[in-house]
C-alpha positions as CSV (number, residue, x, y, z in Angstrom):
1,X,-25.5,-2.6,-10.8
2,X,-22.3,-2.5,-8.7
3,X,-20.4,0.2,-7.0
4,X,-18.3,2.8,-8.8
5,X,-14.9,4.0,-7.7
6,X,-13.8,7.3,-9.3
7,X,-10.4,8.8,-8.7
8,X,-8.8,12.2,-9.6
9,X,-5.0,12.5,-9.2
10,X,-2.9,15.6,-9.4
11,X,0.3,17.3,-8.1
12,X,0.0,20.5,-6.2
13,X,2.6,23.3,-6.6
14,X,4.7,23.0,-3.4
15,X,4.4,26.7,-2.7
16,X,0.6,26.3,-2.6
17,X,0.4,23.4,-0.2
18,X,-0.6,25.6,2.7
19,X,-3.6,26.9,0.7
20,X,-4.4,23.4,-0.6
21,X,-4.8,21.6,2.7
22,X,-7.7,23.8,4.0
23,X,-9.3,23.8,0.6
24,X,-9.2,19.9,0.6
25,X,-11.1,19.9,3.9
26,X,-13.7,22.3,2.4
27,X,-14.1,20.0,-0.6
28,X,-14.5,17.0,1.6
29,X,-17.1,18.6,3.8
30,X,-19.1,19.8,0.8
31,X,-18.9,16.5,-1.2
32,X,-19.9,14.3,1.8
33,X,-23.1,16.4,2.1
34,X,-23.9,15.9,-1.6
35,X,-26.5,13.2,-2.3
36,X,-25.1,10.1,-3.9
37,X,-21.5,10.3,-2.7
38,X,-21.1,7.3,-0.5
39,X,-17.5,7.8,0.5
40,X,-15.0,10.5,-0.4
41,X,-11.4,10.8,0.8
42,X,-8.2,12.6,-0.3
43,X,-4.9,10.8,0.0
44,X,-1.3,11.9,-0.4
45,X,1.2,9.7,-2.1
46,X,3.6,8.4,0.6
47,X,6.5,8.5,-1.8
48,X,5.8,11.8,-3.6
49,X,5.0,14.8,-1.5
50,X,2.3,17.1,-2.9
51,X,0.9,14.4,-5.1
52,X,-2.8,13.8,-4.2
53,X,-5.6,11.5,-5.2
54,X,-9.3,12.1,-4.5
55,X,-11.2,8.8,-4.2
56,X,-15.0,8.7,-4.6
57,X,-17.1,5.6,-3.9
58,X,-20.6,5.5,-5.3
59,X,-23.2,2.9,-4.6
60,X,-24.4,2.9,-8.3
61,X,-23.6,4.3,-11.7
62,X,-26.6,6.6,-11.3
63,X,-25.1,8.1,-8.2
64,X,-21.8,8.5,-10.1
65,X,-23.6,10.3,-13.0
66,X,-25.0,12.7,-10.4
67,X,-21.5,14.0,-9.6
68,X,-21.5,15.9,-12.8
69,X,-24.4,18.1,-11.5
70,X,-22.0,20.6,-10.0
71,X,-23.4,23.4,-7.9
72,X,-22.0,26.9,-7.4
73,X,-20.0,26.0,-4.3
74,X,-18.3,23.0,-6.0
75,X,-17.5,25.1,-9.1
76,X,-15.8,27.7,-6.9
77,X,-13.8,25.1,-5.0
78,X,-12.7,23.5,-8.3
79,X,-11.6,26.8,-9.7
80,X,-9.4,27.3,-6.6
81,X,-8.0,23.8,-6.9
82,X,-7.2,24.2,-10.6
83,X,-5.0,27.2,-9.8
84,X,-2.9,25.1,-7.5
85,X,-2.2,22.1,-9.7
86,X,1.2,21.8,-11.3
87,X,1.0,22.1,-15.1
88,X,-2.9,22.0,-14.8
89,X,-2.8,18.2,-15.3
90,X,-5.3,15.9,-13.7
91,X,-5.6,12.2,-14.2
92,X,-9.0,10.5,-14.0
93,X,-10.0,6.9,-13.5
94,X,-13.4,5.2,-13.3
95,X,-13.8,1.6,-12.0
96,X,-17.1,-0.2,-12.1
97,X,-17.7,-3.2,-9.9
98,X,-18.4,-6.5,-11.7
């Protein structure tokens, strides 16, 4: 099977940006140590400040499925992130290589 690209996009409350940036670094450090995550980056929309996308690249669908096995650290980081998101809305996308 081919690679999988998974994205999560959201807007951060402008007043929480200073809290979000260090949190995003912690998330990246943690996720890159997690088995199965081939690549992981966080991008900010050039035209819309405080609008971010997390991009995961997995080598297989099995590795992607392993992302759902959240550990305590990831659960804590996600709880912190959710408190910073405008309107609590996240947009997900999963692309599978053909």
